[in-house]
N, CA, C and O atoms as CSV, one atom per row, in Angstrom:
chain,resi,resn,atom,element,x,y,z
A,1,MET,N,N,0.823,-1.191,0.000
A,1,MET,CA,C,0.000,0.000,0.000
A,1,MET,C,C,0.872,1.262,0.000
A,1,MET,O,O,0.553,2.237,-0.681
A,2,GLN,N,N,1.974,1.243,0.766
A,2,GLN,CA,C,2.870,2.391,0.799
A,2,GLN,C,C,3.535,2.585,-0.559
A,2,GLN,O,O,3.756,3.718,-0.986
A,3,ASN,N,N,3.853,1.488,-1.240
A,3,ASN,CA,C,4.460,1.589,-2.568
A,3,ASN,C,C,3.519,2.267,-3.555
A,3,ASN,O,O,3.960,3.067,-4.381
A,4,LEU,N,N,2.229,1.956,-3.479
A,4,LEU,CA,C,1.227,2.559,-4.361
A,4,LEU,C,C,1.121,4.048,-4.090
A,4,LEU,O,O,1.068,4.848,-5.024
A,5,ALA,N,N,1.089,4.428,-2.825
A,5,ALA,CA,C,1.016,5.848,-2.460
A,5,ALA,C,C,2.268,6.578,-2.928
A,5,ALA,O,O,2.180,7.699,-3.430
A,6,LEU,N,N,3.421,5.961,-2.772
A,6,LEU,CA,C,4.676,6.571,-3.212
A,6,LEU,C,C,4.700,6.725,-4.731
A,6,LEU,O,O,5.145,7.753,-5.243
A,7,ALA,N,N,4.234,5.733,-5.437
A,7,ALA,CA,C,4.183,5.799,-6.906
A,7,ALA,C,C,3.250,6.920,-7.355
A,7,ALA,O,O,3.569,7.659,-8.287
A,8,ALA,N,N,2.105,7.048,-6.701
A,8,ALA,CA,C,1.163,8.110,-7.044
A,8,ALA,C,C,1.785,9.479,-6.795
A,8,ALA,O,O,1.600,10.395,-7.595
A,9,LEU,N,N,2.508,9.627,-5.711
A,9,LEU,CA,C,3.167,10.884,-5.386
A,9,LEU,C,C,4.228,11.216,-6.435
A,9,LEU,O,O,4.350,12.373,-6.838
A,10,VAL,N,N,4.986,10.234,-6.878
A,10,VAL,CA,C,6.007,10.448,-7.897
A,10,VAL,C,C,5.356,10.930,-9.198
A,10,VAL,O,O,5.883,11.837,-9.841
A,11,VAL,N,N,4.235,10.348,-9.594
A,11,VAL,CA,C,3.529,10.755,-10.812
A,11,VAL,C,C,3.046,12.188,-10.687
A,11,VAL,O,O,3.207,12.971,-11.622
A,12,VAL,N,N,2.459,12.549,-9.555
A,12,VAL,CA,C,1.951,13.913,-9.351
A,12,VAL,C,C,3.087,14.919,-9.421
A,12,VAL,O,O,2.944,15.960,-10.062
A,13,VAL,N,N,4.205,14.637,-8.781
A,13,VAL,CA,C,5.355,15.540,-8.806
A,13,VAL,C,C,5.910,15.656,-10.227
A,13,VAL,O,O,6.270,16.752,-10.659
A,14,ALA,N,N,5.982,14.561,-10.945
A,14,ALA,CA,C,6.493,14.589,-12.322
A,14,ALA,C,C,5.585,15.416,-13.221
A,14,ALA,O,O,6.074,16.196,-14.038
A,15,LEU,N,N,4.284,15.260,-13.084
A,15,LEU,CA,C,3.345,16.032,-13.901
A,15,LEU,C,C,3.407,17.509,-13.560
A,15,LEU,O,O,3.286,18.350,-14.450
A,16,ALA,N,N,3.590,17.838,-12.304
A,16,ALA,CA,C,3.683,19.237,-11.892
A,16,ALA,C,C,4.910,19.909,-12.474
A,16,ALA,O,O,4.919,21.124,-12.671
A,17,ALA,N,N,5.943,19.135,-12.750
A,17,ALA,CA,C,7.182,19.693,-13.291
A,17,ALA,C,C,7.103,19.951,-14.787
A,17,ALA,O,O,7.956,20.650,-15.335
A,18,LEU,N,N,6.097,19.403,-15.460
A,18,LEU,CA,C,5.951,19.612,-16.894
A,18,LEU,C,C,5.492,21.030,-17.180
A,18,LEU,O,O,4.776,21.611,-16.364
A,19,PRO,N,N,5.879,21.603,-18.306
A,19,PRO,CA,C,5.386,22.933,-18.652
A,19,PRO,C,C,3.874,22.919,-18.814
A,19,PRO,O,O,3.302,21.959,-19.330
A,20,ALA,N,N,3.237,23.989,-18.370
A,20,ALA,CA,C,1.776,24.052,-18.393
A,20,ALA,C,C,1.256,24.711,-19.659
A,20,ALA,O,O,0.117,25.177,-19.683
A,21,SER,N,N,2.052,24.759,-20.695
A,21,SER,CA,C,1.647,25.408,-21.927
A,21,SER,C,C,0.691,24.523,-22.718
A,21,SER,O,O,1.014,23.385,-23.058
A,22,ALA,N,N,-0.453,25.046,-22.997
A,22,ALA,CA,C,-1.422,24.310,-23.806
A,22,ALA,C,C,-2.091,25.294,-24.746
A,22,ALA,O,O,-3.213,25.739,-24.503
A,23,ALA,N,N,-1.399,25.628,-25.815
A,23,ALA,CA,C,-1.953,26.550,-26.791
A,23,ALA,C,C,-3.201,25.938,-27.405
A,23,ALA,O,O,-3.378,24.719,-27.397
A,24,GLY,N,N,-4.043,26.776,-27.924
A,24,GLY,CA,C,-5.261,26.296,-28.549
A,24,GLY,C,C,-5.706,27.228,-29.653
A,24,GLY,O,O,-5.097,28.271,-29.892
A,25,LEU,N,N,-6.772,26.841,-30.321
A,25,LEU,CA,C,-7.336,27.640,-31.399
A,25,LEU,C,C,-8.777,27.975,-31.079
A,25,LEU,O,O,-9.539,27.118,-30.633
A,26,GLY,N,N,-9.149,29.223,-31.308
A,26,GLY,CA,C,-10.520,29.661,-31.108
A,26,GLY,C,C,-11.344,29.424,-32.360
A,26,GLY,O,O,-10.911,28.711,-33.265
A,27,PRO,N,N,-12.530,30.018,-32.416
A,27,PRO,CA,C,-13.393,29.860,-33.597
A,27,PRO,C,C,-12.840,30.629,-34.798
A,27,PRO,O,O,-11.988,31.505,-34.651
A,28,ILE,N,N,-13.333,30.288,-35.972
A,28,ILE,CA,C,-12.947,31.014,-37.179
A,28,ILE,C,C,-13.919,32.171,-37.385
A,28,ILE,O,O,-15.131,32.012,-37.235
A,29,VAL,N,N,-13.377,33.331,-37.728
A,29,VAL,CA,C,-14.176,34.522,-38.017
A,29,VAL,C,C,-13.875,34.908,-39.462
A,29,VAL,O,O,-12.730,35.190,-39.815
A,30,THR,N,N,-14.913,34.916,-40.288
A,30,THR,CA,C,-14.748,35.176,-41.714
A,30,THR,C,C,-15.043,36.641,-42.029
A,30,THR,O,O,-16.027,37.202,-41.548
A,31,HIS,N,N,-14.178,37.255,-42.843
A,31,HIS,CA,C,-14.330,38.660,-43.233
A,31,HIS,C,C,-14.654,38.813,-44.716
A,31,HIS,O,O,-14.743,39.937,-45.211
A,32,SER,N,N,-14.831,37.717,-45.423
A,32,SER,CA,C,-15.097,37.780,-46.860
A,32,SER,C,C,-16.380,37.024,-47.176
A,32,SER,O,O,-16.946,36.334,-46.328
A,33,ALA,N,N,-16.817,37.173,-48.410
A,33,ALA,CA,C,-18.064,36.543,-48.861
A,33,ALA,C,C,-17.766,35.571,-50.004
A,33,ALA,O,O,-16.660,35.534,-50.542
A,34,LEU,N,N,-18.768,34.801,-50.350
A,34,LEU,CA,C,-18.695,33.874,-51.478
A,34,LEU,C,C,-18.319,34.646,-52.743
A,34,LEU,O,O,-18.858,35.723,-52.997
A,35,GLY,N,N,-17.396,34.098,-53.532
A,35,GLY,CA,C,-16.971,34.745,-54.763
A,35,GLY,C,C,-15.845,35.757,-54.562
A,35,GLY,O,O,-15.413,36.398,-55.521
A,36,GLN,N,N,-15.370,35.905,-53.340
A,36,GLN,CA,C,-14.262,36.810,-53.027
A,36,GLN,C,C,-13.073,35.977,-52.519
A,36,GLN,O,O,-13.250,34.846,-52.068
A,37,PRO,N,N,-11.864,36.546,-52.597
A,37,PRO,CA,C,-10.739,35.849,-51.959
A,37,PRO,C,C,-11.029,35.689,-50.463
A,37,PRO,O,O,-11.583,36.587,-49.829
A,38,LEU,N,N,-10.653,34.556,-49.922
A,38,LEU,CA,C,-10.920,34.273,-48.521
A,38,LEU,C,C,-10.093,35.177,-47.613
A,38,LEU,O,O,-8.900,35.379,-47.838
A,39,SER,N,N,-10.737,35.712,-46.597
A,39,SER,CA,C,-10.093,36.483,-45.546
A,39,SER,C,C,-10.772,36.092,-44.243
A,39,SER,O,O,-11.951,36.378,-44.039
A,40,ALA,N,N,-10.020,35.433,-43.357
A,40,ALA,CA,C,-10.581,34.979,-42.091
A,40,ALA,C,C,-9.473,34.955,-41.038
A,40,ALA,O,O,-8.287,35.059,-41.352
A,41,GLU,N,N,-9.897,34.813,-39.776
A,41,GLU,CA,C,-8.948,34.750,-38.669
A,41,GLU,C,C,-9.361,33.657,-37.698
A,41,GLU,O,O,-10.547,33.415,-37.472
A,42,ILE,N,N,-8.354,33.000,-37.127
A,42,ILE,CA,C,-8.559,32.026,-36.059
A,42,ILE,C,C,-7.685,32.470,-34.891
A,42,ILE,O,O,-6.462,32.522,-35.018
A,43,GLU,N,N,-8.292,32.784,-33.773
A,43,GLU,CA,C,-7.559,33.230,-32.594
A,43,GLU,C,C,-6.681,32.096,-32.058
A,43,GLU,O,O,-7.108,30.943,-32.010
A,44,ILE,N,N,-5.456,32.432,-31.657
A,44,ILE,CA,C,-4.567,31.482,-30.986
A,44,ILE,C,C,-4.647,31.795,-29.499
A,44,ILE,O,O,-4.386,32.924,-29.082
A,45,THR,N,N,-5.005,30.799,-28.703
A,45,THR,CA,C,-5.202,31.024,-27.271
A,45,THR,C,C,-4.107,30.360,-26.443
A,45,THR,O,O,-3.508,29.371,-26.866
A,46,SER,N,N,-3.857,30.902,-25.285
A,46,SER,CA,C,-2.950,30.327,-24.276
A,46,SER,C,C,-1.563,30.016,-24.811
A,46,SER,O,O,-0.968,28.998,-24.455
A,47,LEU,N,N,-1.057,30.871,-25.649
A,47,LEU,CA,C,0.273,30.677,-26.213
A,47,LEU,C,C,1.304,31.258,-25.260
A,47,LEU,O,O,1.160,32.392,-24.803
A,48,GLY,N,N,2.340,30.491,-24.959
A,48,GLY,CA,C,3.417,30.958,-24.094
A,48,GLY,C,C,4.164,32.111,-24.742
A,48,GLY,O,O,4.132,32.250,-25.965
A,49,PRO,N,N,4.844,32.947,-23.945
A,49,PRO,CA,C,5.490,34.154,-24.462
A,49,PRO,C,C,6.545,33.903,-25.542
A,49,PRO,O,O,6.731,34.750,-26.416
A,50,LYS,N,N,7.232,32.775,-25.503
A,50,LYS,CA,C,8.302,32.523,-26.477
A,50,LYS,C,C,7.908,31.490,-27.524
A,50,LYS,O,O,8.748,31.082,-28.326
A,51,GLU,N,N,6.653,31.060,-27.538
A,51,GLU,CA,C,6.235,29.990,-28.450
A,51,GLU,C,C,5.838,30.487,-29.829
A,51,GLU,O,O,5.835,29.702,-30.778
A,52,PHE,N,N,5.502,31.767,-29.973
A,52,PHE,CA,C,5.007,32.275,-31.251
A,52,PHE,C,C,5.996,32.030,-32.386
A,52,PHE,O,O,5.603,31.621,-33.478
A,53,GLU,N,N,7.261,32.277,-32.131
A,53,GLU,CA,C,8.279,32.148,-33.183
A,53,GLU,C,C,8.420,30.717,-33.688
A,53,GLU,O,O,8.900,30.500,-34.801
A,54,SER,N,N,8.008,29.734,-32.882
A,54,SER,CA,C,8.195,28.331,-33.242
A,54,SER,C,C,6.936,27.638,-33.743
A,54,SER,O,O,6.993,26.478,-34.150
A,55,LEU,N,N,5.803,28.329,-33.720
A,55,LEU,CA,C,4.570,27.624,-34.098
A,55,LEU,C,C,4.415,27.540,-35.604
A,55,LEU,O,O,4.913,28.381,-36.352
A,56,THR,N,N,3.710,26.503,-36.028
A,56,THR,CA,C,3.394,26.321,-37.447
A,56,THR,C,C,1.925,25.947,-37.577
A,56,THR,O,O,1.331,25.370,-36.666
A,57,ALA,N,N,1.364,26.279,-38.702
A,57,ALA,CA,C,-0.020,25.919,-38.984
A,57,ALA,C,C,-0.133,25.623,-40.473
A,57,ALA,O,O,0.459,26.302,-41.312
A,58,ARG,N,N,-0.910,24.594,-40.772
A,58,ARG,CA,C,-1.118,24.229,-42.180
A,58,ARG,C,C,-2.437,23.499,-42.303
A,58,ARG,O,O,-2.993,23.004,-41.322
A,59,ILE,N,N,-2.923,23.442,-43.521
A,59,ILE,CA,C,-4.096,22.617,-43.808
A,59,ILE,C,C,-3.616,21.169,-43.807
A,59,ILE,O,O,-2.586,20.848,-44.399
A,60,ALA,N,N,-4.359,20.310,-43.148
A,60,ALA,CA,C,-3.975,18.904,-43.021
A,60,ALA,C,C,-3.911,18.217,-44.388
A,60,ALA,O,O,-4.499,18.677,-45.367
A,61,SER,N,N,-3.194,17.128,-44.419
A,61,SER,CA,C,-3.026,16.349,-45.644
A,61,SER,C,C,-4.332,15.638,-46.010
A,61,SER,O,O,-5.180,15.417,-45.146
A,62,PRO,N,N,-4.496,15.281,-47.293
A,62,PRO,CA,C,-5.675,14.502,-47.685
A,62,PRO,C,C,-5.808,13.205,-46.878
A,62,PRO,O,O,-6.921,12.772,-46.579
A,63,ASP,N,N,-4.680,12.588,-46.527
A,63,ASP,CA,C,-4.719,11.354,-45.732
A,63,ASP,C,C,-5.322,11.591,-44.353
A,63,ASP,O,O,-6.084,10.760,-43.859
A,64,LEU,N,N,-4.987,12.724,-43.726
A,64,LEU,CA,C,-5.536,13.027,-42.407
A,64,LEU,C,C,-7.035,13.329,-42.500
A,64,LEU,O,O,-7.801,12.958,-41.611
A,65,TYR,N,N,-7.450,14.003,-43.577
A,65,TYR,CA,C,-8.888,14.207,-43.802
A,65,TYR,C,C,-9.590,12.851,-43.856
A,65,TYR,O,O,-10.614,12.642,-43.206
A,66,LYS,N,N,-9.020,11.933,-44.644
A,66,LYS,CA,C,-9.624,10.606,-44.803
A,66,LYS,C,C,-9.661,9.856,-43.478
A,66,LYS,O,O,-10.667,9.236,-43.134
A,67,GLU,N,N,-8.554,9.918,-42.734
A,67,GLU,CA,C,-8.474,9.255,-41.433
A,67,GLU,C,C,-9.549,9.771,-40.473
A,67,GLU,O,O,-10.082,9.010,-39.665
A,68,ARG,N,N,-9.862,11.055,-40.565
A,68,ARG,CA,C,-10.868,11.666,-39.686
A,68,ARG,C,C,-12.289,11.562,-40.244
A,68,ARG,O,O,-13.243,11.988,-39.593
A,69,GLY,N,N,-12.431,11.000,-41.443
A,69,GLY,CA,C,-13.757,10.842,-42.040
A,69,GLY,C,C,-14.346,12.145,-42.550
A,69,GLY,O,O,-15.563,12.333,-42.539
A,70,ILE,N,N,-13.477,13.046,-42.997
A,70,ILE,CA,C,-13.911,14.359,-43.481
A,70,ILE,C,C,-13.623,14.441,-44.975
A,70,ILE,O,O,-12.549,14.050,-45.431
A,71,ALA,N,N,-14.583,14.948,-45.727
A,71,ALA,CA,C,-14.410,15.085,-47.176
A,71,ALA,C,C,-13.341,16.137,-47.474
A,71,ALA,O,O,-13.391,17.254,-46.960
A,72,TYR,N,N,-12.379,15.760,-48.310
A,72,TYR,CA,C,-11.302,16.670,-48.714
A,72,TYR,C,C,-11.686,17.339,-50.016
A,72,TYR,O,O,-11.885,16.666,-51.027
A,73,HIS,N,N,-11.792,18.655,-50.001
A,73,HIS,CA,C,-12.094,19.421,-51.205
A,73,HIS,C,C,-10.788,19.999,-51.718
A,73,HIS,O,O,-10.073,20.668,-50.972
A,74,GLY,N,N,-10.468,19.754,-52.974
A,74,GLY,CA,C,-9.189,20.169,-53.545
A,74,GLY,C,C,-8.869,21.642,-53.401
A,74,GLY,O,O,-7.695,22.012,-53.411
A,75,LEU,N,N,-9.875,22.498,-53.267
A,75,LEU,CA,C,-9.593,23.926,-53.171
A,75,LEU,C,C,-8.908,24.314,-51.863
A,75,LEU,O,O,-8.373,25.418,-51.760
A,76,VAL,N,N,-8.911,23.433,-50.862
A,76,VAL,CA,C,-8.225,23.777,-49.609
A,76,VAL,C,C,-6.720,23.877,-49.812
A,76,VAL,O,O,-6.027,24.472,-48.986
A,77,ARG,N,N,-6.201,23.303,-50.898
A,77,ARG,CA,C,-4.768,23.433,-51.201
A,77,ARG,C,C,-4.373,24.885,-51.427
A,77,ARG,O,O,-3.211,25.252,-51.254
A,78,ASN,N,N,-5.348,25.715,-51.816
A,78,ASN,CA,C,-5.079,27.129,-52.098
A,78,ASN,C,C,-5.162,28.014,-50.858
A,78,ASN,O,O,-4.859,29.205,-50.933
A,79,ILE,N,N,-5.562,27.461,-49.732
A,79,ILE,CA,C,-5.725,28.247,-48.508
A,79,ILE,C,C,-4.384,28.360,-47.796
A,79,ILE,O,O,-3.679,27.370,-47.600
A,80,ARG,N,N,-4.051,29.574,-47.417
A,80,ARG,CA,C,-2.808,29.855,-46.703
A,80,ARG,C,C,-3.118,30.197,-45.254
A,80,ARG,O,O,-4.078,30.912,-44.966
A,81,LEU,N,N,-2.296,29.680,-44.344
A,81,LEU,CA,C,-2.405,29.985,-42.920
A,81,LEU,C,C,-1.117,30.677,-42.504
A,81,LEU,O,O,-0.026,30.157,-42.739
A,82,ALA,N,N,-1.238,31.848,-41.887
A,82,ALA,CA,C,-0.054,32.604,-41.473
A,82,ALA,C,C,-0.204,33.044,-40.022
A,82,ALA,O,O,-1.083,33.846,-39.707
A,83,PRO,N,N,0.651,32.524,-39.129
A,83,PRO,CA,C,0.635,33.018,-37.751
A,83,PRO,C,C,0.980,34.510,-37.747
A,83,PRO,O,O,1.969,34.927,-38.349
A,84,THR,N,N,0.170,35.296,-37.075
A,84,THR,CA,C,0.281,36.758,-37.105
A,84,THR,C,C,0.086,37.317,-35.705
A,84,THR,O,O,-0.649,36.746,-34.899
A,85,ARG,N,N,0.741,38.430,-35.418
A,85,ARG,CA,C,0.552,39.122,-34.136
A,85,ARG,C,C,-0.109,40.476,-34.389
A,85,ARG,O,O,0.210,41.176,-35.351
A,86,ARG,N,N,-1.031,40.821,-33.506
A,86,ARG,CA,C,-1.642,42.148,-33.527
A,86,ARG,C,C,-0.730,43.122,-32.768
A,86,ARG,O,O,0.214,42.703,-32.099
A,87,GLU,N,N,-1.017,44.406,-32.877
A,87,GLU,CA,C,-0.234,45.413,-32.157
A,87,GLU,C,C,-0.267,45.192,-30.648
A,87,GLU,O,O,0.699,45.499,-29.950
A,88,ASN,N,N,-1.392,44.654,-30.142
A,88,ASN,CA,C,-1.512,44.425,-28.693
A,88,ASN,C,C,-0.811,43.140,-28.239
A,88,ASN,O,O,-0.831,42.812,-27.053
A,89,GLY,N,N,-0.195,42.415,-29.172
A,89,GLY,CA,C,0.549,41.211,-28.827
A,89,GLY,C,C,-0.234,39.920,-28.959
A,89,GLY,O,O,0.361,38.842,-28.928
A,90,SER,N,N,-1.552,39.993,-29.104
A,90,SER,CA,C,-2.333,38.762,-29.249
A,90,SER,C,C,-2.029,38.114,-30.601
A,90,SER,O,O,-1.679,38.791,-31.568
A,91,ALA,N,N,-2.172,36.798,-30.644
A,91,ALA,CA,C,-1.801,36.049,-31.845
A,91,ALA,C,C,-3.029,35.429,-32.503
A,91,ALA,O,O,-3.995,35.066,-31.831
A,92,PHE,N,N,-2.973,35.314,-33.826
A,92,PHE,CA,C,-4.033,34.666,-34.584
A,92,PHE,C,C,-3.458,34.073,-35.856
A,92,PHE,O,O,-2.362,34.432,-36.288
A,93,LEU,N,N,-4.216,33.157,-36.450
A,93,LEU,CA,C,-3.872,32.629,-37.770
A,93,LEU,C,C,-4.631,33.426,-38.809
A,93,LEU,O,O,-5.858,33.509,-38.762
A,94,LYS,N,N,-3.914,34.006,-39.734
A,94,LYS,CA,C,-4.548,34.670,-40.869
A,94,LYS,C,C,-4.834,33.585,-41.897
A,94,LYS,O,O,-3.922,32.881,-42.329
A,95,VAL,N,N,-6.087,33.448,-42.287
A,95,VAL,CA,C,-6.532,32.420,-43.228
A,95,VAL,C,C,-6.910,33.141,-44.516
A,95,VAL,O,O,-7.788,34.005,-44.504
A,96,SER,N,N,-6.258,32.797,-45.629
A,96,SER,CA,C,-6.513,33.575,-46.848
A,96,SER,C,C,-6.282,32.757,-48.112
A,96,SER,O,O,-5.640,31.707,-48.105
A,97,THR,N,N,-6.834,33.288,-49.196
A,97,THR,CA,C,-6.554,32.789,-50.548
A,97,THR,C,C,-6.329,33.994,-51.446
A,97,THR,O,O,-6.727,35.111,-51.116
A,98,VAL,N,N,-5.691,33.760,-52.575
A,98,VAL,CA,C,-5.543,34.806,-53.579
A,98,VAL,C,C,-6.762,34.764,-54.497
A,98,VAL,O,O,-7.315,35.806,-54.851
A,99,ALA,N,N,-7.171,33.578,-54.875
A,99,ALA,CA,C,-8.300,33.396,-55.791
A,99,ALA,C,C,-9.626,33.458,-55.026
A,99,ALA,O,O,-9.669,33.178,-53.828
A,100,PRO,N,N,-10.685,33.818,-55.710
A,100,PRO,CA,C,-12.007,33.830,-55.073
A,100,PRO,C,C,-12.431,32.429,-54.622
A,100,PRO,O,O,-12.101,31.431,-55.263
A,101,MET,N,N,-13.157,32.376,-53.527
A,101,MET,CA,C,-13.739,31.124,-53.022
A,101,MET,C,C,-15.162,31.033,-53.564
A,101,MET,O,O,-16.004,31.875,-53.252
A,102,ASN,N,N,-15.428,30.021,-54.367
A,102,ASN,CA,C,-16.744,29.873,-54.982
A,102,ASN,C,C,-17.527,28.702,-54.422
A,102,ASN,O,O,-18.577,28.343,-54.956
A,103,GLU,N,N,-17.034,28.111,-53.365
A,103,GLU,CA,C,-17.710,27.002,-52.696
A,103,GLU,C,C,-18.290,27.543,-51.386
A,103,GLU,O,O,-17.543,28.058,-50.555
A,104,PRO,N,N,-19.616,27.434,-51.186
A,104,PRO,CA,C,-20.221,28.057,-49.996
A,104,PRO,C,C,-19.899,27.369,-48.672
A,104,PRO,O,O,-19.957,28.010,-47.623
A,105,LEU,N,N,-19.561,26.081,-48.695
A,105,LEU,CA,C,-19.273,25.359,-47.458
A,105,LEU,C,C,-18.099,24.418,-47.684
A,105,LEU,O,O,-18.138,23.551,-48.556
A,106,VAL,N,N,-17.048,24.606,-46.879
A,106,VAL,CA,C,-15.845,23.790,-46.988
A,106,VAL,C,C,-15.390,23.431,-45.582
A,106,VAL,O,O,-15.349,24.287,-44.699
A,107,ASP,N,N,-15.049,22.170,-45.378
A,107,ASP,CA,C,-14.484,21.746,-44.098
A,107,ASP,C,C,-12.975,21.944,-44.133
A,107,ASP,O,O,-12.287,21.433,-45.017
A,108,LEU,N,N,-12.473,22.695,-43.159
A,108,LEU,CA,C,-11.032,22.902,-43.015
A,108,LEU,C,C,-10.537,22.066,-41.852
A,108,LEU,O,O,-11.146,22.047,-40.783
A,109,LEU,N,N,-9.451,21.391,-42.063
A,109,LEU,CA,C,-8.794,20.646,-41.005
A,109,LEU,C,C,-7.429,21.303,-40.819
A,109,LEU,O,O,-6.531,21.144,-41.646
A,110,VAL,N,N,-7.288,22.047,-39.717
A,110,VAL,CA,C,-6.078,22.823,-39.455
A,110,VAL,C,C,-5.164,22.035,-38.528
A,110,VAL,O,O,-5.579,21.591,-37.458
A,111,GLU,N,N,-3.922,21.868,-38.951
A,111,GLU,CA,C,-2.908,21.201,-38.143
A,111,GLU,C,C,-2.006,22.284,-37.553
A,111,GLU,O,O,-1.314,22.994,-38.282
A,112,PHE,N,N,-2.021,22.400,-36.238
A,112,PHE,CA,C,-1.353,23.477,-35.512
A,112,PHE,C,C,-0.326,22.858,-34.567
A,112,PHE,O,O,-0.679,22.031,-33.727
A,113,THR,N,N,0.944,23.253,-34.699
A,113,THR,CA,C,1.979,22.718,-33.814
A,113,THR,C,C,2.760,23.867,-33.190
A,113,THR,O,O,2.962,24.914,-33.806
A,114,TRP,N,N,3.190,23.647,-31.964
A,114,TRP,CA,C,4.001,24.595,-31.221
A,114,TRP,C,C,4.937,23.779,-30.335
A,114,TRP,O,O,4.762,22.565,-30.235
A,115,PRO,N,N,5.917,24.397,-29.692
A,115,PRO,CA,C,6.876,23.611,-28.916
A,115,PRO,C,C,6.246,22.711,-27.854
A,115,PRO,O,O,6.826,21.688,-27.491
A,116,GLY,N,N,5.067,23.079,-27.352
A,116,GLY,CA,C,4.428,22.287,-26.304
A,116,GLY,C,C,3.466,21.226,-26.796
A,116,GLY,O,O,2.918,20.485,-25.980
A,117,GLY,N,N,3.236,21.121,-28.105
A,117,GLY,CA,C,2.308,20.100,-28.556
A,117,GLY,C,C,1.800,20.271,-29.978
A,117,GLY,O,O,2.359,21.017,-30.781
A,118,ARG,N,N,0.729,19.560,-30.257
A,118,ARG,CA,C,0.119,19.537,-31.596
A,118,ARG,C,C,-1.384,19.447,-31.424
A,118,ARG,O,O,-1.881,18.773,-30.522
A,119,LEU,N,N,-2.100,20.134,-32.297
A,119,LEU,CA,C,-3.556,20.141,-32.265
A,119,LEU,C,C,-4.068,20.064,-33.695
A,119,LEU,O,O,-3.558,20.756,-34.576
A,120,VAL,N,N,-5.067,19.232,-33.930
A,120,VAL,CA,C,-5.747,19.193,-35.226
A,120,VAL,C,C,-7.185,19.594,-34.957
A,120,VAL,O,O,-7.900,18.936,-34.202
A,121,GLN,N,N,-7.600,20.692,-35.593
A,121,GLN,CA,C,-8.925,21.279,-35.325
A,121,GLN,C,C,-9.724,21.366,-36.622
A,121,GLN,O,O,-9.206,21.793,-37.655
A,122,LYS,N,N,-10.985,20.959,-36.558
A,122,LYS,CA,C,-11.875,21.031,-37.726
A,122,LYS,C,C,-12.698,22.316,-37.665
A,122,LYS,O,O,-13.204,22.700,-36.611
A,123,TYR,N,N,-12.820,22.966,-38.815
A,123,TYR,CA,C,-13.647,24.163,-38.953
A,123,TYR,C,C,-14.573,23.987,-40.147
A,123,TYR,O,O,-14.155,23.503,-41.199
A,124,ALA,N,N,-15.815,24.375,-39.986
A,124,ALA,CA,C,-16.756,24.422,-41.103
A,124,ALA,C,C,-16.765,25.859,-41.600
A,124,ALA,O,O,-17.302,26.747,-40.937
A,125,LEU,N,N,-16.180,26.083,-42.750
A,125,LEU,CA,C,-16.088,27.421,-43.331
A,125,LEU,C,C,-17.332,27.639,-44.184
A,125,LEU,O,O,-17.509,26.997,-45.218
A,126,ALA,N,N,-18.184,28.546,-43.740
A,126,ALA,CA,C,-19.425,28.853,-44.467
A,126,ALA,C,C,-19.333,30.282,-45.012
A,126,ALA,O,O,-19.151,31.234,-44.254
A,127,LEU,N,N,-19.459,30.415,-46.317
A,127,LEU,CA,C,-19.381,31.729,-46.954
A,127,LEU,C,C,-20.748,32.134,-47.499
A,127,LEU,O,O,-21.350,31.407,-48.288
A,128,ASP,N,N,-21.223,33.283,-47.080
A,128,ASP,CA,C,-22.491,33.817,-47.561
A,128,ASP,C,C,-22.269,34.612,-48.837
A,128,ASP,O,O,-21.174,35.131,-49.057
A,129,PRO,N,N,-23.305,34.718,-49.692
A,129,PRO,CA,C,-23.169,35.566,-50.880
A,129,PRO,C,C,-22.937,37.018,-50.455
A,129,PRO,O,O,-23.366,37.426,-49.376
A,130,PRO,N,N,-22.255,37.798,-51.307
A,130,PRO,CA,C,-22.039,39.214,-50.964
A,130,PRO,C,C,-23.361,39.954,-50.857
A,130,PRO,O,O,-24.345,39.594,-51.504
A,131,ARG,N,N,-23.371,40.980,-50.043
A,131,ARG,CA,C,-24.601,41.783,-49.869
A,131,ARG,C,C,-24.692,42.879,-50.877
A,131,ARG,O,O,-25.657,43.643,-50.873
């Protein structure tokens, strides 16, 4: 019984020593309409002060889409993700295309990595017609 308690204590101490960084991604906010080049933002949350320079983001591979049971639309190859900082220091992913987006609904699978881990997040990108 003492060995079990000691083992549990060792695990708790080891976990406490790990960095508590757990970056994440917020919702997608779209600034463009159907038939326009894509302009959107995804907030980066809980990012450590020195992690921004090391983070990467990309659209997942067709294989990962298939593994997750999500339909891969070829136009996602044209979507660019750029980690960006605002003047106030907050971070976000700039989501954009050069060409107009003519598909009203596309599933995006974003692969986000930083020194503390990796996250794969699904977004349903819905574009309304221009007003």
